[in-house]
C-alpha positions in Angstrom: 56.7 119.2 102.2 55.8 117.3 99.1 57.5 119.8 96.8 60.8 119.6 98.7 60.8 115.8 98.7 60.9 115.6 95.0 63.9 117.8 94.7 66.8 115.6 93.5 69.7 117.8 94.6 69.9 120.5 97.3 72.9 122.9 97.3 74.2 124.5 100.5 77.1 126.9 100.6 79.3 128.0 103.5 79.6 131.7 104.3 83.1 131.9 102.7 81.7 130.6 99.4 84.6 128.1 98.9 83.1 124.7 99.9 80.1 124.0 97.9 78.4 120.8 99.0 75.7 119.1 97.1 73.3 117.0 99.2 71.2 114.6 97.3 68.0 113.2 98.7 69.5 109.7 98.9 71.8 110.8 101.7 75.1 111.1 99.8 77.2 114.2 99.9 79.5 115.3 97.1 82.0 118.1 97.3 83.6 120.0 94.5 87.1 119.4 95.9 87.5 115.8 95.0 85.8 114.7 91.9 85.0 111.0 91.5 83.6 111.1 88.0 86.1 108.5 86.7 85.4 106.2 89.6 81.6 106.5 89.0 82.0 105.8 85.3 84.2 102.8 86.0 81.7 101.3 88.4 78.8 101.9 86.0 80.7 100.1 83.2 81.7 97.1 85.4 78.2 96.7 86.9 76.8 96.3 83.4 78.5 92.9 83.2 76.4 89.8 84.0 79.1 88.2 86.2 79.6 91.2 88.6 77.5 91.4 91.7 78.9 94.8 93.1 81.7 97.2 92.5 83.4 100.1 94.3 85.9 102.5 92.9 88.1 105.5 94.0 90.0 107.8 91.7 92.3 110.7 91.5 93.7 112.6 88.5 96.1 109.8 87.6 95.0 106.7 89.5 91.9 104.5 89.6 91.3 101.7 92.1 88.3 99.4 91.5 87.3 96.4 93.6 84.5 94.2 92.6 82.6 91.1 93.8 81.9 88.2 91.4 78.7 86.2 91.3 79.1 82.7 92.7 78.9 80.7 89.4 81.2 83.1 87.6 84.1 82.2 89.9 85.1 79.4 87.5 86.3 82.0 85.0 88.1 84.3 87.5 91.4 84.7 85.7 89.9 85.6 82.3 87.3 87.9 83.9 90.0 89.8 85.8 92.0 90.2 82.7 89.0 91.4 80.7 88.0 93.9 83.4 91.6 95.3 83.6 91.8 95.7 79.8 88.4 97.3 79.6 89.2 99.9 82.2 92.6 100.6 80.7 91.0 101.2 77.3 88.3 103.5 78.8 90.8 105.5 81.0 94.2 105.4 79.2 95.5 108.4 81.2 94.9 106.6 84.6 97.0 104.0 86.3 94.3 101.3 86.8 94.3 98.8 89.6 91.5 96.2 89.9 90.9 93.4 92.4 88.2 90.9 93.3 89.5 90.4 96.8 86.8 90.9 99.4 89.1 92.6 101.9 90.1 95.2 99.3 86.5 95.7 98.4 85.7 96.6 102.0 88.7 98.9 102.3 87.9 100.7 99.1 84.3 101.2 100.2 85.7 102.5 103.5 88.0 104.9 101.6 85.1 106.1 99.4 83.1 106.9 102.6 86.1 108.7 104.1 86.4 110.8 100.9 82.8 111.9 101.0 82.7 112.5 104.8 86.2 113.9 105.6 86.9 115.6 102.2 90.4 114.1 101.8 92.9 116.0 99.7 94.2 114.6 96.4 97.5 113.7 98.1 95.8 111.8 100.9 93.7 109.9 98.5 96.8 109.0 96.4 98.5 107.7 99.6 95.5 105.6 100.5 95.3 104.2 97.0 99.0 103.3 97.1 98.5 101.5 100.4 95.5 99.5 99.1 97.5 98.7 95.9 100.2 97.1 98.1 97.4 95.0 99.7 96.5 93.7 96.2 100.1 92.6 95.6 100.4 90.7 98.8 100.2 86.9 98.6 98.6 85.0 101.5 
Protein backbone atom coordinates (compact mmCIF):
# COMPACT_ATOMS: atom_id res chain seq x y z
CA UNK A 1 0.00 0.00 0.00
CA UNK A 2 2.72 2.48 0.89
CA UNK A 3 4.62 1.84 -2.34
CA UNK A 4 1.55 2.56 -4.46
CA UNK A 5 0.68 5.77 -2.63
CA UNK A 6 4.02 7.34 -3.53
CA UNK A 7 3.56 6.72 -7.25
CA UNK A 8 2.97 10.17 -8.85
CA UNK A 9 1.29 8.94 -12.05
CA UNK A 10 -0.59 5.75 -12.86
CA UNK A 11 -1.29 4.86 -16.50
CA UNK A 12 -4.29 2.86 -17.63
CA UNK A 13 -5.03 1.87 -21.19
CA UNK A 14 -8.19 0.63 -22.85
CA UNK A 15 -8.26 -2.67 -24.72
CA UNK A 16 -8.23 -0.86 -28.08
CA UNK A 17 -5.02 0.94 -27.13
CA UNK A 18 -6.24 4.32 -28.44
CA UNK A 19 -7.27 6.22 -25.34
CA UNK A 20 -4.38 6.45 -22.94
CA UNK A 21 -5.44 8.04 -19.68
CA UNK A 22 -3.00 9.24 -17.06
CA UNK A 23 -4.38 9.27 -13.56
CA UNK A 24 -2.40 11.22 -11.06
CA UNK A 25 -2.67 10.66 -7.36
CA UNK A 26 -4.17 14.12 -6.83
CA UNK A 27 -7.36 13.02 -8.60
CA UNK A 28 -6.94 14.73 -11.97
CA UNK A 29 -7.15 12.82 -15.23
CA UNK A 30 -5.41 13.85 -18.41
CA UNK A 31 -5.95 12.36 -21.83
CA UNK A 32 -3.67 12.40 -24.81
CA UNK A 33 -6.45 13.71 -27.06
CA UNK A 34 -6.61 17.32 -25.85
CA UNK A 35 -3.36 18.77 -24.69
CA UNK A 36 -3.56 21.70 -22.32
CA UNK A 37 0.19 22.42 -22.12
CA UNK A 38 -0.21 26.01 -23.26
CA UNK A 39 -2.99 26.63 -20.74
CA UNK A 40 -0.93 25.13 -17.91
CA UNK A 41 2.10 27.25 -18.84
CA UNK A 42 -0.03 30.40 -19.01
CA UNK A 43 -1.55 29.74 -15.59
CA UNK A 44 1.89 29.09 -14.10
CA UNK A 45 3.22 32.36 -15.52
CA UNK A 46 0.29 34.45 -14.33
CA UNK A 47 0.18 32.90 -10.84
CA UNK A 48 3.76 34.06 -10.29
CA UNK A 49 2.53 37.66 -10.15
CA UNK A 50 1.99 39.12 -6.68
CA UNK A 51 -1.35 40.71 -7.59
CA UNK A 52 -3.06 37.52 -8.87
CA UNK A 53 -4.99 35.30 -6.47
CA UNK A 54 -5.98 32.51 -8.88
CA UNK A 55 -6.04 31.76 -12.60
CA UNK A 56 -7.69 29.25 -14.93
CA UNK A 57 -6.98 28.67 -18.61
CA UNK A 58 -8.14 26.57 -21.54
CA UNK A 59 -6.32 26.24 -24.85
CA UNK A 60 -6.49 24.69 -28.29
CA UNK A 61 -3.95 24.75 -31.13
CA UNK A 62 -4.70 28.37 -31.97
CA UNK A 63 -6.66 29.86 -29.04
CA UNK A 64 -5.94 30.58 -25.40
CA UNK A 65 -8.54 31.74 -22.89
CA UNK A 66 -7.32 32.80 -19.44
CA UNK A 67 -9.47 34.07 -16.59
CA UNK A 68 -7.92 35.31 -13.39
CA UNK A 69 -8.88 36.70 -9.99
CA UNK A 70 -7.14 39.78 -8.64
CA UNK A 71 -6.19 40.33 -5.02
CA UNK A 72 -8.35 42.94 -3.32
CA UNK A 73 -5.77 45.72 -2.94
CA UNK A 74 -4.57 45.30 -6.54
CA UNK A 75 -7.98 46.30 -7.92
CA UNK A 76 -6.88 49.92 -7.99
CA UNK A 77 -4.52 49.10 -10.88
CA UNK A 78 -6.96 46.92 -12.85
CA UNK A 79 -6.57 48.52 -16.29
CA UNK A 80 -2.79 48.51 -16.29
CA UNK A 81 -2.68 44.98 -14.89
CA UNK A 82 -5.05 43.65 -17.57
CA UNK A 83 -2.94 45.29 -20.26
CA UNK A 84 0.29 43.83 -18.82
CA UNK A 85 -1.15 40.32 -18.58
CA UNK A 86 -2.48 40.45 -22.14
CA UNK A 87 0.90 41.61 -23.48
CA UNK A 88 2.82 39.04 -21.44
CA UNK A 89 0.73 36.16 -22.79
CA UNK A 90 0.87 37.47 -26.36
CA UNK A 91 4.68 37.55 -26.12
CA UNK A 92 4.84 34.04 -24.64
CA UNK A 93 2.37 32.51 -27.11
CA UNK A 94 2.63 34.50 -30.38
CA UNK A 95 0.92 31.78 -32.44
CA UNK A 96 -2.22 31.78 -30.24
CA UNK A 97 -5.19 34.12 -30.18
CA UNK A 98 -5.10 35.23 -26.53
CA UNK A 99 -8.19 36.28 -24.58
CA UNK A 100 -7.92 37.32 -20.93
CA UNK A 101 -10.47 38.49 -18.39
CA UNK A 102 -10.73 39.25 -14.70
CA UNK A 103 -14.51 38.79 -14.70
CA UNK A 104 -15.61 36.36 -11.98
CA UNK A 105 -18.40 34.85 -14.11
CA UNK A 106 -15.92 34.11 -16.88
CA UNK A 107 -13.54 32.61 -14.32
CA UNK A 108 -16.27 30.20 -13.19
CA UNK A 109 -17.26 29.33 -16.77
CA UNK A 110 -13.64 28.71 -17.78
CA UNK A 111 -13.12 26.47 -14.76
CA UNK A 112 -16.30 24.60 -15.67
CA UNK A 113 -15.05 24.16 -19.26
CA UNK A 114 -11.68 22.90 -18.00
CA UNK A 115 -13.50 20.30 -15.90
CA UNK A 116 -15.61 19.30 -18.91
CA UNK A 117 -12.48 18.83 -21.02
CA UNK A 118 -10.93 16.52 -18.44
CA UNK A 119 -14.13 14.60 -17.77
CA UNK A 120 -15.86 14.38 -21.15
CA UNK A 121 -12.83 14.48 -23.45
CA UNK A 122 -14.17 17.22 -25.71
CA UNK A 123 -12.84 17.43 -29.24
CA UNK A 124 -10.76 20.35 -30.50
CA UNK A 125 -13.76 21.68 -32.43
CA UNK A 126 -16.03 21.57 -29.38
CA UNK A 127 -13.42 23.35 -27.27
CA UNK A 128 -13.03 26.05 -29.94
CA UNK A 129 -16.80 26.56 -29.98
CA UNK A 130 -16.92 26.88 -26.18
CA UNK A 131 -13.98 29.33 -26.17
CA UNK A 132 -15.73 31.46 -28.80
CA UNK A 133 -18.87 31.50 -26.68
CA UNK A 134 -16.92 32.57 -23.59
CA UNK A 135 -15.08 35.17 -25.63
CA UNK A 136 -18.44 36.69 -26.54
CA UNK A 137 -19.20 36.91 -22.82
CA UNK A 138 -16.04 38.98 -22.29
CA UNK A 139 -17.13 41.45 -24.95
CA UNK A 140 -20.58 41.98 -23.42
CA UNK A 141 -21.14 45.14 -21.44
CA UNK A 142 -23.51 45.06 -18.49
